[in-house]
SEPA-921772 format. One record per residue (C-alpha): residue number from 1; residue in three letters; x, y, z. Coordinates in Angstrom, 2 decimals, decimal comma. Example, Ala and Ser with C-alpha at 12.3 -4.5 7.8 and 13.67 -1.06 7.14 Angstrom:
<zadrens>
<zadren nr="1" rest="ala" c1="12,30" c2="-4,50" c3="7,80"/>
<zadren nr="2" rest="ser" c1="13,67" c2="-1,06" c3="7,14"/>
</zadrens>
This chain:
<zadrens>
<zadren nr="1" rest="met" c1="85,80" c2="91,43" c3="109,43"/>
<zadren nr="2" rest="gly" c1="82,65" c2="90,89" c3="107,41"/>
<zadren nr="3" rest="val" c1="81,02" c2="94,42" c3="108,04"/>
<zadren nr="4" rest="glu" c1="79,83" c2="96,55" c3="105,17"/>
<zadren nr="5" rest="val" c1="81,14" c2="99,94" c3="105,74"/>
<zadren nr="6" rest="thr" c1="80,40" c2="103,28" c3="104,18"/>
<zadren nr="7" rest="leu" c1="83,16" c2="105,94" c3="104,94"/>
<zadren nr="8" rest="phe" c1="82,23" c2="109,63" c3="104,83"/>
<zadren nr="9" rest="ala" c1="85,66" c2="111,33" c3="104,38"/>
<zadren nr="10" rest="ser" c1="87,80" c2="113,35" c3="102,01"/>
<zadren nr="11" rest="gly" c1="88,23" c2="112,14" c3="98,56"/>
<zadren nr="12" rest="asp" c1="91,88" c2="111,29" c3="98,85"/>
<zadren nr="13" rest="ser" c1="91,16" c2="108,77" c3="101,69"/>
<zadren nr="14" rest="val" c1="92,43" c2="105,33" c3="101,01"/>
<zadren nr="15" rest="ser" c1="89,83" c2="102,72" c3="102,12"/>
<zadren nr="16" rest="ser" c1="88,34" c2="99,52" c3="101,07"/>
<zadren nr="17" rest="ala" c1="85,01" c2="100,84" c3="102,17"/>
<zadren nr="18" rest="glu" c1="82,54" c2="102,79" c3="100,04"/>
<zadren nr="19" rest="leu" c1="83,82" c2="106,26" c3="100,08"/>
<zadren nr="20" rest="val" c1="81,45" c2="109,36" c3="100,16"/>
<zadren nr="21" rest="ser" c1="83,36" c2="112,72" c3="100,06"/>
<zadren nr="22" rest="pro" c1="82,25" c2="116,17" c3="100,91"/>
<zadren nr="23" rest="cys" c1="85,54" c2="117,56" c3="99,58"/>
<zadren nr="24" rest="pro" c1="88,25" c2="116,12" c3="97,18"/>
<zadren nr="25" rest="his" c1="91,26" c2="116,51" c3="99,48"/>
<zadren nr="26" rest="ala" c1="92,03" c2="116,47" c3="103,20"/>
<zadren nr="27" rest="met" c1="91,59" c2="120,11" c3="104,48"/>
<zadren nr="28" rest="arg" c1="95,03" c2="120,26" c3="106,00"/>
<zadren nr="29" rest="leu" c1="96,59" c2="119,60" c3="102,78"/>
<zadren nr="30" rest="ala" c1="94,47" c2="122,03" c3="100,80"/>
<zadren nr="31" rest="pro" c1="96,53" c2="124,65" c3="98,76"/>
<zadren nr="32" rest="arg" c1="94,24" c2="127,43" c3="100,23"/>
<zadren nr="33" rest="gln" c1="92,56" c2="127,93" c3="103,57"/>
<zadren nr="34" rest="leu" c1="89,15" c2="126,28" c3="103,77"/>
<zadren nr="35" rest="asp" c1="86,15" c2="126,78" c3="105,86"/>
<zadren nr="36" rest="ala" c1="86,22" c2="123,43" c3="107,69"/>
<zadren nr="37" rest="leu" c1="82,76" c2="123,95" c3="109,05"/>
<zadren nr="38" rest="ala" c1="81,30" c2="124,25" c3="105,69"/>
<zadren nr="39" rest="tyr" c1="82,59" c2="120,89" c3="104,59"/>
<zadren nr="40" rest="his" c1="81,32" c2="119,20" c3="107,74"/>
<zadren nr="41" rest="met" c1="77,82" c2="120,59" c3="107,05"/>
<zadren nr="42" rest="leu" c1="78,05" c2="119,03" c3="103,62"/>
<zadren nr="43" rest="gln" c1="79,20" c2="115,73" c3="105,09"/>
<zadren nr="44" rest="leu" c1="76,32" c2="115,69" c3="107,60"/>
<zadren nr="45" rest="gly" c1="73,91" c2="116,30" c3="104,80"/>
<zadren nr="46" rest="gln" c1="75,29" c2="113,37" c3="102,85"/>
<zadren nr="47" rest="val" c1="75,03" c2="111,21" c3="106,02"/>
<zadren nr="48" rest="ser" c1="71,47" c2="112,40" c3="106,60"/>
<zadren nr="49" rest="arg" c1="70,28" c2="111,44" c3="103,09"/>
<zadren nr="50" rest="arg" c1="71,47" c2="107,94" c3="103,46"/>
<zadren nr="51" rest="ala" c1="71,05" c2="107,31" c3="107,17"/>
<zadren nr="52" rest="ala" c1="68,25" c2="104,77" c3="106,58"/>
<zadren nr="53" rest="glu" c1="70,62" c2="102,49" c3="104,76"/>
<zadren nr="54" rest="phe" c1="72,66" c2="101,83" c3="107,85"/>
<zadren nr="55" rest="asp" c1="72,34" c2="99,81" c3="111,08"/>
<zadren nr="56" rest="leu" c1="74,51" c2="102,25" c3="113,11"/>
<zadren nr="57" rest="leu" c1="76,17" c2="105,59" c3="112,48"/>
<zadren nr="58" rest="his" c1="79,59" c2="106,18" c3="114,06"/>
<zadren nr="59" rest="phe" c1="80,87" c2="109,74" c3="114,17"/>
<zadren nr="60" rest="his" c1="84,40" c2="111,17" c3="114,55"/>
<zadren nr="61" rest="ile" c1="83,56" c2="114,87" c3="114,34"/>
<zadren nr="62" rest="asp" c1="83,17" c2="115,85" c3="117,96"/>
<zadren nr="63" rest="tyr" c1="79,87" c2="117,18" c3="118,73"/>
<zadren nr="64" rest="leu" c1="78,84" c2="118,92" c3="115,43"/>
<zadren nr="65" rest="his" c1="76,20" c2="116,11" c3="114,68"/>
<zadren nr="66" rest="tyr" c1="74,45" c2="116,04" c3="118,17"/>
<zadren nr="67" rest="pro" c1="71,36" c2="117,67" c3="117,05"/>
<zadren nr="68" rest="phe" c1="71,08" c2="115,40" c3="114,14"/>
<zadren nr="69" rest="ser" c1="71,82" c2="112,32" c3="116,21"/>
<zadren nr="70" rest="arg" c1="69,04" c2="113,29" c3="118,81"/>
<zadren nr="71" rest="arg" c1="66,49" c2="113,07" c3="115,96"/>
<zadren nr="72" rest="val" c1="67,61" c2="110,38" c3="113,79"/>
<zadren nr="73" rest="gly" c1="65,85" c2="107,60" c3="115,55"/>
<zadren nr="74" rest="met" c1="68,58" c2="104,96" c3="115,06"/>
<zadren nr="75" rest="pro" c1="71,89" c2="103,91" c3="116,99"/>
<zadren nr="76" rest="thr" c1="74,61" c2="106,43" c3="116,80"/>
<zadren nr="77" rest="leu" c1="78,03" c2="106,31" c3="118,47"/>
<zadren nr="78" rest="thr" c1="80,62" c2="109,04" c3="118,82"/>
<zadren nr="79" rest="thr" c1="84,28" c2="108,53" c3="119,49"/>
<zadren nr="80" rest="leu" c1="85,70" c2="111,51" c3="121,18"/>
<zadren nr="81" rest="his" c1="89,22" c2="112,23" c3="120,30"/>
<zadren nr="82" rest="gly" c1="90,29" c2="115,50" c3="122,14"/>
<zadren nr="83" rest="arg" c1="90,71" c2="117,03" c3="125,58"/>
<zadren nr="84" rest="leu" c1="87,42" c2="117,28" c3="127,58"/>
<zadren nr="85" rest="asp" c1="88,52" c2="119,63" c3="130,50"/>
<zadren nr="86" rest="leu" c1="87,63" c2="122,88" c3="128,72"/>
<zadren nr="87" rest="ala" c1="84,96" c2="124,81" c3="130,69"/>
<zadren nr="88" rest="asp" c1="82,86" c2="125,56" c3="127,53"/>
<zadren nr="89" rest="leu" c1="82,22" c2="121,74" c3="126,98"/>
<zadren nr="90" rest="asp" c1="80,42" c2="121,16" c3="130,21"/>
<zadren nr="91" rest="pro" c1="77,10" c2="122,88" c3="129,36"/>
<zadren nr="92" rest="leu" c1="77,20" c2="121,39" c3="125,84"/>
<zadren nr="93" rest="tyr" c1="77,62" c2="117,69" c3="127,01"/>
<zadren nr="94" rest="arg" c1="75,10" c2="118,10" c3="129,81"/>
<zadren nr="95" rest="glu" c1="72,38" c2="119,27" c3="127,07"/>
<zadren nr="96" rest="tyr" c1="73,36" c2="116,14" c3="125,03"/>
<zadren nr="97" rest="ser" c1="74,12" c2="113,78" c3="127,85"/>
<zadren nr="98" rest="glu" c1="72,07" c2="110,89" c3="126,31"/>
<zadren nr="99" rest="ile" c1="74,39" c2="110,70" c3="123,34"/>
<zadren nr="100" rest="pro" c1="76,40" c2="107,52" c3="123,46"/>
<zadren nr="101" rest="val" c1="80,16" c2="108,21" c3="123,45"/>
<zadren nr="102" rest="val" c1="83,45" c2="106,22" c3="123,50"/>
<zadren nr="103" rest="ser" c1="86,67" c2="107,49" c3="125,04"/>
<zadren nr="104" rest="ile" c1="90,03" c2="106,79" c3="123,71"/>
<zadren nr="105" rest="ser" c1="91,44" c2="106,32" c3="127,16"/>
<zadren nr="106" rest="asp" c1="89,94" c2="106,03" c3="130,67"/>
<zadren nr="107" rest="ala" c1="91,61" c2="109,22" c3="131,65"/>
<zadren nr="108" rest="gln" c1="89,98" c2="111,25" c3="129,04"/>
<zadren nr="109" rest="arg" c1="86,59" c2="110,61" c3="130,79"/>
<zadren nr="110" rest="glu" c1="87,62" c2="112,38" c3="133,92"/>
<zadren nr="111" rest="pro" c1="86,28" c2="115,84" c3="133,23"/>
<zadren nr="112" rest="leu" c1="82,96" c2="114,41" c3="132,22"/>
<zadren nr="113" rest="pro" c1="82,36" c2="111,23" c3="134,37"/>
<zadren nr="114" rest="trp" c1="78,58" c2="111,51" c3="133,96"/>
<zadren nr="115" rest="ala" c1="78,59" c2="111,32" c3="130,25"/>
<zadren nr="116" rest="asn" c1="76,93" c2="108,41" c3="128,43"/>
<zadren nr="117" rest="trp" c1="80,12" c2="106,37" c3="128,19"/>
<zadren nr="118" rest="gln" c1="79,78" c2="103,08" c3="126,32"/>
<zadren nr="119" rest="ala" c1="83,32" c2="101,93" c3="126,28"/>
<zadren nr="120" rest="thr" c1="86,93" c2="102,84" c3="126,29"/>
<zadren nr="121" rest="val" c1="88,55" c2="101,76" c3="122,92"/>
<zadren nr="122" rest="his" c1="92,26" c2="102,48" c3="122,74"/>
<zadren nr="123" rest="his" c1="93,74" c2="103,33" c3="119,25"/>
<zadren nr="124" rest="gly" c1="95,02" c2="100,58" c3="117,09"/>
<zadren nr="125" rest="leu" c1="97,33" c2="100,29" c3="114,01"/>
<zadren nr="126" rest="pro" c1="97,83" c2="97,75" c3="111,36"/>
<zadren nr="127" rest="glu" c1="100,35" c2="95,07" c3="112,58"/>
<zadren nr="128" rest="asp" c1="102,51" c2="95,25" c3="109,49"/>
<zadren nr="129" rest="arg" c1="102,68" c2="99,02" c3="109,14"/>
<zadren nr="130" rest="tyr" c1="106,07" c2="99,41" c3="110,68"/>
<zadren nr="131" rest="thr" c1="109,20" c2="97,10" c3="110,79"/>
<zadren nr="132" rest="pro" c1="110,51" c2="96,80" c3="114,43"/>
<zadren nr="133" rest="ser" c1="114,17" c2="97,07" c3="115,27"/>
<zadren nr="134" rest="phe" c1="115,21" c2="95,23" c3="118,47"/>
<zadren nr="135" rest="val" c1="118,72" c2="97,00" c3="118,64"/>
<zadren nr="136" rest="pro" c1="118,78" c2="100,33" c3="120,61"/>
<zadren nr="137" rest="gly" c1="119,61" c2="103,23" c3="118,41"/>
<zadren nr="138" rest="gly" c1="122,03" c2="106,03" c3="119,35"/>
<zadren nr="139" rest="tyr" c1="119,57" c2="108,99" c3="119,60"/>
<zadren nr="140" rest="leu" c1="116,44" c2="110,04" c3="121,34"/>
<zadren nr="141" rest="ala" c1="113,43" c2="110,95" c3="119,13"/>
<zadren nr="142" rest="phe" c1="110,72" c2="113,57" c3="119,47"/>
<zadren nr="143" rest="leu" c1="107,73" c2="113,19" c3="117,06"/>
<zadren nr="144" rest="gly" c1="104,81" c2="115,58" c3="116,95"/>
<zadren nr="145" rest="arg" c1="103,72" c2="119,14" c3="117,09"/>
<zadren nr="146" rest="leu" c1="106,14" c2="121,88" c3="118,17"/>
<zadren nr="147" rest="ser" c1="103,40" c2="123,14" c3="120,72"/>
<zadren nr="148" rest="pro" c1="103,31" c2="124,21" c3="124,40"/>
<zadren nr="149" rest="glu" c1="101,49" c2="120,99" c3="125,47"/>
<zadren nr="150" rest="lys" c1="104,04" c2="118,79" c3="123,82"/>
<zadren nr="151" rest="arg" c1="106,92" c2="120,41" c3="125,42"/>
<zadren nr="152" rest="pro" c1="109,74" c2="120,04" c3="122,97"/>
<zadren nr="153" rest="asp" c1="111,82" c2="122,34" c3="125,08"/>
<zadren nr="154" rest="trp" c1="111,70" c2="119,63" c3="127,79"/>
<zadren nr="155" rest="ala" c1="112,74" c2="117,10" c3="125,29"/>
<zadren nr="156" rest="ile" c1="115,77" c2="119,16" c3="124,28"/>
<zadren nr="157" rest="glu" c1="116,76" c2="119,62" c3="128,07"/>
<zadren nr="158" rest="ile" c1="116,42" c2="115,94" c3="128,77"/>
<zadren nr="159" rest="ala" c1="118,50" c2="114,96" c3="125,88"/>
<zadren nr="160" rest="arg" c1="121,30" c2="117,49" c3="126,76"/>
<zadren nr="161" rest="arg" c1="121,32" c2="116,42" c3="130,47"/>
<zadren nr="162" rest="ala" c1="121,47" c2="112,64" c3="129,43"/>
<zadren nr="163" rest="gly" c1="124,28" c2="113,37" c3="126,97"/>
<zadren nr="164" rest="leu" c1="122,37" c2="111,85" c3="124,07"/>
<zadren nr="165" rest="pro" c1="121,55" c2="113,41" c3="120,49"/>
<zadren nr="166" rest="leu" c1="117,98" c2="114,45" c3="119,88"/>
<zadren nr="167" rest="arg" c1="116,30" c2="114,14" c3="116,57"/>
<zadren nr="168" rest="ile" c1="113,18" c2="116,09" c3="116,11"/>
<zadren nr="169" rest="ala" c1="110,50" c2="115,22" c3="113,52"/>
<zadren nr="170" rest="ala" c1="107,74" c2="117,76" c3="113,89"/>
<zadren nr="171" rest="lys" c1="105,78" c2="120,46" c3="112,33"/>
<zadren nr="172" rest="val" c1="104,63" c2="123,88" c3="113,40"/>
<zadren nr="173" rest="asp" c1="100,97" c2="124,80" c3="113,21"/>
<zadren nr="174" rest="pro" c1="99,97" c2="128,42" c3="112,78"/>
<zadren nr="175" rest="ala" c1="98,50" c2="128,46" c3="116,22"/>
<zadren nr="176" rest="asp" c1="101,92" c2="127,59" c3="117,73"/>
<zadren nr="177" rest="arg" c1="104,06" c2="129,92" c3="115,70"/>
<zadren nr="178" rest="ala" c1="104,60" c2="132,46" c3="118,48"/>
<zadren nr="179" rest="tyr" c1="105,44" c2="129,59" c3="121,13"/>
<zadren nr="180" rest="tyr" c1="107,93" c2="128,05" c3="118,62"/>
<zadren nr="181" rest="glu" c1="109,74" c2="131,34" c3="117,79"/>
<zadren nr="182" rest="ser" c1="109,97" c2="132,56" c3="121,35"/>
<zadren nr="183" rest="thr" c1="110,68" c2="129,34" c3="123,15"/>
<zadren nr="184" rest="val" c1="111,66" c2="126,53" c3="120,77"/>
<zadren nr="185" rest="ala" c1="113,65" c2="128,14" c3="117,97"/>
<zadren nr="186" rest="pro" c1="116,49" c2="129,37" c3="120,06"/>
<zadren nr="187" rest="leu" c1="117,02" c2="125,87" c3="121,50"/>
<zadren nr="188" rest="leu" c1="117,56" c2="124,40" c3="118,14"/>
<zadren nr="189" rest="glu" c1="121,07" c2="125,71" c3="117,63"/>
<zadren nr="190" rest="gln" c1="122,34" c2="123,40" c3="120,31"/>
<zadren nr="191" rest="ser" c1="124,88" c2="120,79" c3="118,99"/>
<zadren nr="192" rest="his" c1="122,86" c2="117,77" c3="120,24"/>
<zadren nr="193" rest="val" c1="119,57" c2="118,70" c3="118,42"/>
<zadren nr="194" rest="glu" c1="118,91" c2="117,85" c3="114,73"/>
<zadren nr="195" rest="val" c1="115,58" c2="118,91" c3="113,10"/>
<zadren nr="196" rest="val" c1="114,42" c2="116,69" c3="110,27"/>
<zadren nr="197" rest="gly" c1="111,06" c2="118,38" c3="109,66"/>
<zadren nr="198" rest="glu" c1="107,74" c2="116,78" c3="109,34"/>
<zadren nr="199" rest="val" c1="108,06" c2="113,12" c3="108,23"/>
<zadren nr="200" rest="gly" c1="105,49" c2="111,06" c3="106,15"/>
<zadren nr="201" rest="glu" c1="104,52" c2="107,52" c3="106,71"/>
<zadren nr="202" rest="gly" c1="107,33" c2="106,18" c3="104,62"/>
<zadren nr="203" rest="ala" c1="110,00" c2="107,91" c3="106,80"/>
<zadren nr="204" rest="lys" c1="108,19" c2="107,56" c3="110,27"/>
<zadren nr="205" rest="gly" c1="108,86" c2="103,92" c3="110,79"/>
<zadren nr="206" rest="pro" c1="112,70" c2="104,07" c3="110,26"/>
<zadren nr="207" rest="phe" c1="112,82" c2="107,34" c3="112,25"/>
<zadren nr="208" rest="leu" c1="111,30" c2="105,67" c3="115,28"/>
<zadren nr="209" rest="ala" c1="112,89" c2="102,32" c3="114,86"/>
<zadren nr="210" rest="gly" c1="116,30" c2="103,78" c3="114,78"/>
<zadren nr="211" rest="ala" c1="115,76" c2="105,69" c3="118,09"/>
<zadren nr="212" rest="arg" c1="117,04" c2="104,67" c3="121,58"/>
<zadren nr="213" rest="ala" c1="113,72" c2="105,75" c3="122,88"/>
<zadren nr="214" rest="leu" c1="110,84" c2="108,25" c3="122,01"/>
<zadren nr="215" rest="leu" c1="110,53" c2="111,21" c3="124,39"/>
<zadren nr="216" rest="phe" c1="106,93" c2="112,20" c3="125,03"/>
<zadren nr="217" rest="pro" c1="107,24" c2="115,03" c3="127,72"/>
<zadren nr="218" rest="val" c1="103,62" c2="116,13" c3="127,46"/>
<zadren nr="219" rest="asp" c1="102,16" c2="118,81" c3="129,83"/>
<zadren nr="220" rest="trp" c1="98,57" c2="118,54" c3="129,34"/>
<zadren nr="221" rest="pro" c1="95,88" c2="115,78" c3="129,87"/>
<zadren nr="222" rest="glu" c1="96,88" c2="113,65" c3="126,83"/>
<zadren nr="223" rest="pro" c1="93,68" c2="111,96" c3="125,50"/>
<zadren nr="224" rest="phe" c1="95,76" c2="109,06" c3="124,06"/>
<zadren nr="225" rest="gly" c1="99,05" c2="109,78" c3="122,31"/>
<zadren nr="226" rest="leu" c1="99,10" c2="107,78" c3="119,08"/>
<zadren nr="227" rest="val" c1="102,79" c2="108,31" c3="118,43"/>
<zadren nr="228" rest="met" c1="103,46" c2="106,13" c3="121,62"/>
<zadren nr="229" rest="ile" c1="101,98" c2="103,09" c3="119,99"/>
<zadren nr="230" rest="glu" c1="103,76" c2="103,90" c3="116,68"/>
<zadren nr="231" rest="ala" c1="107,01" c2="103,71" c3="118,63"/>
<zadren nr="232" rest="leu" c1="106,02" c2="100,51" c3="120,29"/>
<zadren nr="233" rest="ala" c1="105,23" c2="99,07" c3="116,99"/>
<zadren nr="234" rest="cys" c1="108,78" c2="99,83" c3="115,97"/>
<zadren nr="235" rest="gly" c1="110,17" c2="98,17" c3="119,14"/>
<zadren nr="236" rest="thr" c1="111,08" c2="101,52" c3="120,59"/>
<zadren nr="237" rest="pro" c1="110,38" c2="102,22" c3="124,21"/>
<zadren nr="238" rest="val" c1="108,76" c2="105,46" c3="125,39"/>
<zadren nr="239" rest="ile" c1="109,65" c2="107,90" c3="128,07"/>
<zadren nr="240" rest="ala" c1="106,54" c2="109,94" c3="129,02"/>
<zadren nr="241" rest="phe" c1="105,32" c2="112,14" c3="131,72"/>
<zadren nr="242" rest="arg" c1="102,45" c2="111,08" c3="133,82"/>
<zadren nr="243" rest="arg" c1="99,65" c2="112,99" c3="132,15"/>
<zadren nr="244" rest="gly" c1="96,26" c2="111,78" c3="131,02"/>
<zadren nr="245" rest="ser" c1="96,47" c2="108,41" c3="129,16"/>
<zadren nr="246" rest="ile" c1="100,17" c2="107,80" c3="129,64"/>
<zadren nr="247" rest="pro" c1="100,03" c2="105,19" c3="132,37"/>
<zadren nr="248" rest="glu" c1="97,32" c2="103,22" c3="130,24"/>
<zadren nr="249" rest="val" c1="99,74" c2="103,15" c3="127,19"/>
<zadren nr="250" rest="val" c1="103,33" c2="102,77" c3="128,69"/>
<zadren nr="251" rest="thr" c1="103,86" c2="99,91" c3="130,96"/>
<zadren nr="252" rest="his" c1="106,50" c2="101,25" c3="133,43"/>
<zadren nr="253" rest="gly" c1="109,83" c2="99,51" c3="133,40"/>
<zadren nr="254" rest="val" c1="108,71" c2="97,24" c3="130,47"/>
<zadren nr="255" rest="thr" c1="107,82" c2="99,29" c3="127,47"/>
<zadren nr="256" rest="gly" c1="109,27" c2="102,41" c3="128,81"/>
<zadren nr="257" rest="tyr" c1="109,07" c2="104,74" c3="131,70"/>
<zadren nr="258" rest="val" c1="106,43" c2="106,91" c3="133,27"/>
<zadren nr="259" rest="val" c1="108,01" c2="109,86" c3="134,82"/>
<zadren nr="260" rest="asp" c1="107,10" c2="112,80" c3="137,04"/>
<zadren nr="261" rest="ser" c1="109,94" c2="115,29" c3="136,63"/>
<zadren nr="262" rest="leu" c1="112,76" c2="116,27" c3="134,31"/>
<zadren nr="263" rest="asp" c1="115,30" c2="114,41" c3="136,70"/>
<zadren nr="264" rest="asp" c1="113,22" c2="111,28" c3="136,43"/>
<zadren nr="265" rest="ala" c1="113,09" c2="111,59" c3="132,65"/>
<zadren nr="266" rest="val" c1="116,99" c2="112,04" c3="132,46"/>
<zadren nr="267" rest="ala" c1="117,49" c2="108,97" c3="134,63"/>
<zadren nr="268" rest="ala" c1="115,14" c2="107,07" c3="132,42"/>
<zadren nr="269" rest="ala" c1="116,98" c2="108,15" c3="129,33"/>
<zadren nr="270" rest="glu" c1="120,20" c2="107,00" c3="130,66"/>
<zadren nr="271" rest="lys" c1="118,90" c2="103,32" c3="131,25"/>
<zadren nr="272" rest="val" c1="116,22" c2="102,89" c3="128,61"/>
<zadren nr="273" rest="gly" c1="118,65" c2="100,98" c3="126,42"/>
<zadren nr="274" rest="glu" c1="118,44" c2="98,17" c3="128,97"/>
<zadren nr="275" rest="leu" c1="114,87" c2="97,38" c3="128,15"/>
<zadren nr="276" rest="asp" c1="114,08" c2="94,44" c3="125,89"/>
<zadren nr="277" rest="arg" c1="112,57" c2="96,02" c3="122,75"/>
<zadren nr="278" rest="arg" c1="110,92" c2="92,71" c3="121,80"/>
<zadren nr="279" rest="tyr" c1="108,48" c2="93,37" c3="124,71"/>
<zadren nr="280" rest="cys" c1="107,50" c2="96,72" c3="123,22"/>
<zadren nr="281" rest="his" c1="106,67" c2="95,10" c3="119,90"/>
<zadren nr="282" rest="leu" c1="104,78" c2="92,29" c3="121,64"/>
<zadren nr="283" rest="asp" c1="102,78" c2="94,74" c3="123,78"/>
<zadren nr="284" rest="phe" c1="101,82" c2="96,61" c3="120,60"/>
<zadren nr="285" rest="leu" c1="100,60" c2="93,40" c3="119,01"/>
<zadren nr="286" rest="glu" c1="98,58" c2="92,36" c3="122,01"/>
<zadren nr="287" rest="arg" c1="97,02" c2="95,69" c3="122,91"/>
<zadren nr="288" rest="phe" c1="97,23" c2="98,18" c3="120,08"/>
<zadren nr="289" rest="ser" c1="96,56" c2="96,25" c3="116,86"/>
<zadren nr="290" rest="ala" c1="93,98" c2="97,51" c3="114,38"/>
<zadren nr="291" rest="arg" c1="92,25" c2="94,11" c3="114,57"/>
<zadren nr="292" rest="arg" c1="91,86" c2="94,23" c3="118,35"/>
<zadren nr="293" rest="met" c1="90,50" c2="97,81" c3="117,94"/>
<zadren nr="294" rest="ala" c1="88,01" c2="96,69" c3="115,22"/>
<zadren nr="295" rest="ser" c1="86,97" c2="93,76" c3="117,45"/>
<zadren nr="296" rest="asp" c1="86,19" c2="96,08" c3="120,28"/>
<zadren nr="297" rest="tyr" c1="84,09" c2="98,31" c3="118,01"/>
<zadren nr="298" rest="leu" c1="82,35" c2="95,48" c3="116,59"/>
<zadren nr="299" rest="ala" c1="81,29" c2="93,94" c3="119,82"/>
<zadren nr="300" rest="leu" c1="79,88" c2="97,57" c3="120,76"/>
<zadren nr="301" rest="tyr" c1="78,07" c2="97,86" c3="117,40"/>
<zadren nr="302" rest="glu" c1="76,39" c2="94,44" c3="118,07"/>
<zadren nr="303" rest="arg" c1="75,34" c2="95,33" c3="121,52"/>
<zadren nr="304" rest="met" c1="73,87" c2="98,66" c3="120,28"/>
<zadren nr="305" rest="thr" c1="71,94" c2="97,48" c3="117,32"/>
<zadren nr="306" rest="ala" c1="70,70" c2="94,49" c3="119,32"/>
<zadren nr="307" rest="ala" c1="69,13" c2="96,86" c3="121,75"/>
<zadren nr="308" rest="arg" c1="67,42" c2="98,84" c3="119,11"/>
<zadren nr="309" rest="gly" c1="64,31" c2="96,57" c3="118,93"/>
<zadren nr="310" rest="ser" c1="64,08" c2="96,19" c3="122,60"/>
<zadren nr="311" rest="ala" c1="61,94" c2="97,76" c3="125,22"/>
<zadren nr="312" rest="asp" c1="64,92" c2="99,71" c3="126,18"/>
<zadren nr="313" rest="trp" c1="65,08" c2="101,56" c3="122,95"/>
<zadren nr="314" rest="ile" c1="63,34" c2="104,89" c3="122,66"/>
<zadren nr="315" rest="ala" c1="63,02" c2="106,19" c3="119,17"/>
<zadren nr="316" rest="gly" c1="65,02" c2="109,34" c3="118,76"/>
<zadren nr="317" rest="ala" c1="66,89" c2="108,69" c3="122,13"/>
<zadren nr="318" rest="thr" c1="69,96" c2="106,69" c3="122,72"/>
<zadren nr="319" rest="leu" c1="71,23" c2="103,89" c3="124,97"/>
<zadren nr="320" rest="pro" c1="71,90" c2="104,30" c3="128,59"/>
<zadren nr="321" rest="ala" c1="75,47" c2="103,85" c3="129,72"/>
<zadren nr="322" rest="pro" c1="76,61" c2="100,34" c3="130,33"/>
<zadren nr="323" rest="pro" c1="77,99" c2="99,05" c3="133,60"/>
<zadren nr="324" rest="val" c1="81,44" c2="100,60" c3="134,13"/>
<zadren nr="325" rest="glu" c1="84,19" c2="98,56" c3="132,78"/>
<zadren nr="326" rest="thr" c1="87,70" c2="99,97" c3="133,06"/>
<zadren nr="327" rest="gly" c1="90,77" c2="98,79" c3="131,01"/>
<zadren nr="328" rest="ser" c1="88,62" c2="96,99" c3="128,49"/>
<zadren nr="329" rest="gly" c1="89,06" c2="97,33" c3="124,73"/>
<zadren nr="330" rest="glu" c1="91,02" c2="100,14" c3="122,84"/>
<zadren nr="331" rest="gly" c1="91,06" c2="101,69" c3="119,37"/>
<zadren nr="332" rest="asp" c1="89,42" c2="103,97" c3="116,80"/>
<zadren nr="333" rest="thr" c1="88,38" c2="103,54" c3="113,28"/>
<zadren nr="334" rest="pro" c1="85,69" c2="105,31" c3="111,19"/>
<zadren nr="335" rest="ala" c1="82,54" c2="103,32" c3="110,34"/>
<zadren nr="336" rest="gly" c1="79,39" c2="104,10" c3="108,52"/>
</zadrens>
């Protein structure tokens, strides 16, 4: 879109931007356990040395850079990607309440309504990443972490009661190992459950496109839920519990069903094949494309950099929050 971007990220990142790397490989894929904080500090040092080259700094590393951003004397923006309802976060965000932040859903803001919110920008994906299928498949899909908040045990129960096979493409993080072994593993022996393991980008599209629906029975304040728009890109409707961002992403009765109970989810699974999958794909193209996401961010960048030379700009401080606008833009992409 005509913007010169420098991306500070792991060395194996694929980007047309200039790439500056504090580590050669993504930390999750490292052959040994790494001290993530050490590499984030290296990254911030790299950003600090080159900060004067940029019109704006856009961060995606939670709050680690806040002391730096307070003193850099130029526009900064932080997209928050996680849950914000943890008690420990309240004093930290009150201390740095002037830092401009972006939410990835309106619902994500609820624990910190007084923060310096600049916009809500829903996630976006390249329009051609996945090939949609407009014919309902014969199985329900679960894609994500096998963790308590994602409730794979509910997905297994929903599929059983609906009389449909369930295919699970998921991983088990070390933090979720005890939950997996005590709660999930005993359920995987049921005849209607097939575990396909963790899938990469090449296999993810066919896995989702071939499903009757994606089950997303989350039991936490979901900040966004990227897998939902991956499913919509494939033409696959979503059955999701009414938590956090879900009503912002799923259009009830059109691109899936927003449900409040296991009974509701079972009923939705039984009728979801009646939905027109073309509307799922069209909704993705209209609301969740990478280009729409980039346009939203570019408009925000322009507003923030234009204010830098105005009387409203205070060196070392940040912009006040704009007038509240709900349901606007969406997305999330790193920018230097």
